[in-house]
N, C-alpha and C positions, 0 to 999 in steps of 0.2 A: 480588462485590467485584472491581474491576479495579485493577491496580497498574502504574503507568507509571514506570519507572526511567530515570535519565539521569545523565550526568556521567563515564562511563568514558573511558578514553583511554590514551595512552602518556606515561609520565613517567620521568625518570631516578631512579635510586636516591637516596634522601635527600629527594626531592621530596614534594609533597602533591597530593591530589585530593580533591574533595568529590562524593559521590554523593547524589542525591535520589531519593525515591520518593513519588509522589502516589497516594493511595487515592481511589477514587470508587465509586459504586454504593451498596450496602447496607452502609455503614460503621459502623452503630450497634453492631454486635456485635463489632467489632474489639477484642481485649484486648491483643494484643501485636503490634508490628511490628518487623522487624529485617532483617538482612542475613546471607546465607549465601554461601559461595563454593565453587567447584569448580575445581580445577586439573586439567590433563590427567592421566588415570590415577589420580586420587585421588577419595576420596569427598567429597561435599558436607559442609561443616562450618559451624558457627555462627561468625559474625564478631562480631555485636553485636545486642542486642535491647533494646527499651524497652517497658515495659508502659503501659497506659492510666493507671496511677497515677504514672508517671514513673520507676519503678525500671529500672535498666539492668544489663546483664550483657554480658560480653565473653569471646571466646575467648582462651585463655592467650597465643597467639602475637601478639595485637594489643594486649594491655593496655598502657596507657601511651602508645600511639601513635595509636590510633583513638578517636574520640568520636562517639557516636550522640546525636542530639537530635531534637526534633520541633517542628513548628508545628501545634498542634492546630486552629487556626482554618482552616488550609489543608489539613488531613489529610495532612500531608507529614512524612516523616522524612528526616533527613540523616545521612550518614556522613562525618565529616571524617577523612581518612587522612593522617597525617603520618609523616615519616621512613620512607618506603616502601622496601621491600626487594624484590629480585628474586623472593623466594619469596612475595610477596604477589600475584604474577601469577596471575590466575584470572578466570573469569566470576563476577560478583557478582550474586546474585539477591535481589531484595526479597521479603520474606515477610510475610504477615499471618495471624494466628490469630484466627479468628472463633469465638466461643462460641455454640453452638446448644444442644445437649444436652451433648455433649463439645465438642472443638475441631476445626475444619476449617481446613486450610492452603490459602491462596491464594498464588500465585507470580507475580511479574513476569516480563518476558521475558528478563532477564539483560543485563548490561552488562560489556564486556571491560575489565579493567584490566591493562595491561602495564607492568611496571617493568623498565627496562633497567639493566644494570650498568655 
């Protein structure tokens, strides 16, 4: 599975950005796709995820501000980020969980989101 992420950039606090992640390769085993982020000096954390059945989950710090969605026909997930805060600044990584026997994690290359105050 290959994941191609795009859409990061610089935005002022209160602004919006949309991230995209396109999956290719052996996509048939993908059960969950989502976004994680890692700020300098911090651990990687879950931002949002969506299952193949359409169930979504969000990290507590982004609930009500971020929305994850998908275009199944294009094997692409989107992360709409609204009301951005400086603390949202991080490298955002696309993730896919592929079910084989257990689950295998695949990661995209990361895209930097910088929110200025």
